[in-house]
Steps between C-alpha positions, in 0.01 A plus 500: 500500500510459126835321484526528121448874512745538780764319291442737222540795737816351654665439170420853395679640799793267426527605135450882556715512817245690726149491634408830342633396165294180503202704583543717200549196286196325632312827538422418856530720812819462699320385814332217290837374375646515841212321652506214248880442544442493878218250468712277280787514772258412770366212302852365433605562847825675388629838394545540127595869468728741700351842461715806497416862440550474128524144394411145612749217509426128489569278797657161425155349521355780288767427217402132495128583514528758219666233271225254575222765452635618158498136376149455629378803332670434178337154495168660583541742207587216261195316610281800440661561155438140402139509624442818299644338193808725476723187420244377243448826290647856516263685726480727802669826617850557372709777669786645307744788575736695280685838488243768422619613151592150392181373614308764306698470176557116485335293759142629477466493123613135503298411793187643339538241218555231760177579678314498175628146439440397870152636596501318847801689629482834670804714501626715785789706364699703765730748334769641727874580479558355848603141528209285616558200714340223283438255788387745768266699275360182337601607145490233244740654245732805518695675223846587639752716341845435641677209645291247698634478854250270667593140434154375599352648180478344171561723185463519132712744319321692231760766405712779625503879519768759456552799724529796276612858583321753275398857445285708256658649188422850633698441835791365300494797268506728792759318721687264272525115521692344786800303372573304822304419810685748701370773274151429654600663822494848333151450351147518623308173543151357513513217760266220582552273797324161424595136468797611276826529718489851630862589423597569128749236428717453201792294383843611365785246448323242699471739798192642653453874462219685703403843385170686469381851439355745746142407562322809371169297481437188721177301443355176618371385164689383184238650284532836676888480470455460112262794484751727677787364287314561167429846630873577504536509880803275519665159445306207618565125516227241405463133391491463126143358502377818666633724225478292171253754336708797608832339361327402181368855430805689628317659789770378718862432402701218670829609667816324622411168330868393504483499890172316552491230762366146415133462428269398770322174473120474485336199650158359580526363844261286712521305820676159477287387800218243448329393195455754231132567409402473121410869495852589603662258252264619216583861569872430501483295184303771337679807623871387484535439121282804399673734736848369387386553128384842551796612692718352225304654226526850651878461562465531880826401664682471165859642483553865419566568141829653357597836640330796354714730298 
């Protein structure tokens, strides 16, 4: 039995919650995962996992062993990084994740300049509107829009973004502009369900108001929602960084600005566990000020202007 390999497999099972999920992460057949865990249990002479139809649960011995294994593997990773020179110079593979549209518009252009300045770093940029577990998915840096709920993560705030209700001038000419959030319930809407809270929330007299239009068009992409809204198919809701050009050109008109909720913070987050490799520190030091500067320059997250007449 390769004990180190078995430890990797066991920890993958613990972190993903099931043998099948660990197999998917490791790209290994389920029987192989099950066999390696069983071999490790036989070697230790104790049961580590309680297998159920859907998940696995740790025994008391399994919980203690998982803590020890995680510590051992972290030390091993640090030793490998030191041997590879990752603590002497920025080098190696860097994994970054960000919301799809934000990554395309902001992260990738700045990261391209970073790579030009650091030729020994290879970037793996994973764009998704699903929250990625930084530790379990072995991500070095993640862009998060919204409050950080995981206290184990370190974060650098780079800005904020407003949630804006908007529609095309053609739609507003045809149906009129809503004056209160409740007016939305009588209108057609273009809805997108992503990392933005799914319910349309507003604030009036310090109280929360929830109201949204009838979903005439529902999409799974913010870019598609903007196309439909610009075509006059209904009122939509987007983050201001997503619609900066449309607001500037008048292709979309902001609505209900007096009822907007507080802006969402934007952070660069990374694991607070272990020693930070130079490639991660270099990326954070490069990305944070440039991203903050660009967001500020474009007015992303800035308060709404005076009411339109």
